[in-house]
N, C-alpha and C positions, 0 to 999 in steps of 0.2 A: 155367333156363338148362341144356344140357350143358358138361361140358367142353370138347367140341371145338371147339364155336361160340365158348364166351368165349376158345380157344385161337388160333382162327382171326381175332377181332376186334381181341385182342391183338396177333399181328402186326402186321395192316394198323394199327391205331395206330401202330405203329412206324415203318413204312414213312410214313404219312402225316406224322409229327414230321419224317422226313427230306427230307421233300419242301417242307414248309413251311420247313425253315432253310435248304434250297439254295435256294426262292424266294427270301426275305430276302434272302439275300447274292448271290446273282445280279443279284438289282433293282437294290440297292444299288450293285453295281459296273458296272452296265451303263447304268441311266437315272438313278439317284439319287433322295432323298426331296425333293427341293425342288420347286416349282413350275417354275422356271427351267430345271433340268436337265431336267424332262420335256419341256417346250417345244423345248428344245436338241437333244437325242434324235431326237422327232419333225419339226420342222419345221427343225432345222439351225442351226447359228452361223456366219457366213463367216470371222469373226476367229479362232475356235478351229478351224478346219478339220474343222468336223462335217459331213458331209454330210446332206441332208432325207433322209426316207423317202419312199418313193413307196406309193399304196394299195397296188398287187401287192406290194411288199416286205412291208407290213403282213399283208395277207390270205396270204402265205406264213409269216409267222411265228405268226398268230393260228388257220389251220387244225389245227393238234394242238393246240392250246389249248383249242378248242372240246371237241373229244372228253375229253380229260385233266381238265377242270374238270367238265365232265358224269358224266364216271364217278367222279370223289373223291366229288363231291356225293351224285350218286346211291348208290353203295355206303355211305356213312357215315348216310343218311339210311333206306338199308333195313336196316340195322343196328337202327336204333331201333324197329324193328317188333320186335323179339325183346327191347325192356325195357319196362318199366312207363311209359314216355314216352308210345306210339304212340296215346294215346286224348286227350292233352292238346292244348286248343286250340293253346297255345304253341306246340306242335311243328307244325303246320300251318303257322304262322305263320315258323317258325323255315324250313321248308320253301320256302316263296315269297320270303321274304329273300334266304337264300342264292342261290337260283337268278339272282334280280334283278340280283343284286350280282356274280356273275359274269359274266352276261350285259354288264354296266357296264365290268365289268376288260378283258373280252377285245376289244369294239366300239367304246370312246372313242378308241383311238389312230387311227381312220378318221375320227373327227371332228375331232381335232386337226390331223390332217396336212390336212383341206378347210377350213383357217381358222376352226372354232371353240376357240379357246386358252383358253377356261372350262374346257372338259373335262378340261384337264391338273391341276384339282383336282379332278374326278371321277374319273380315272383314279386319283390317289393316294389319295382318301378309299374307291373303290370294292376296292383291291389290301387295303386294310388290313382294310376291312370282311369281303371276303370270308374270309383270313385266321382273321381273328378268329371268323367264325361256322364256320368248319374247325376249330379249336382249342379253341371252343365244344362243338361236338357231340361229338370227341374224347374230351371231359374228363365228357360226359354218359354217352358207353359206359363209360369207364375208371370210370366211379364206378357204372354199372351191373353190368358184370363182379366187379367185385370187394366190392360194400358191399349189393347185392341178393342 
């Protein structure tokens, strides 16, 4: 792999790390990491004066996330093509699972607002799994550009 490709990937990985860090901080600050805090954020809590989210309000939030989640996943997974991981079956599974968790993370708020409270667990799980997959893909790329 050429040095310019390695440098581009390294810069993108730094920005990915910053994005992941800010996502964790914002999620914890805005929503929280418990089932009840997720429910309170989306369906509200009168005792704590937390208003319920509307479907339209959630749609306004998820529209930019659809683009960003797809873009970060596509770029990171596209960089895998330049490594020796491109021919492995595990990479194909990683691609599918990454996009599935991203879709779940994006669209579970609509289900929560519409009365499916169980999806608060799915929201938390998909959030952490999506970030875990992004970190794992980033590690694969970093390892590939430094040791291959």
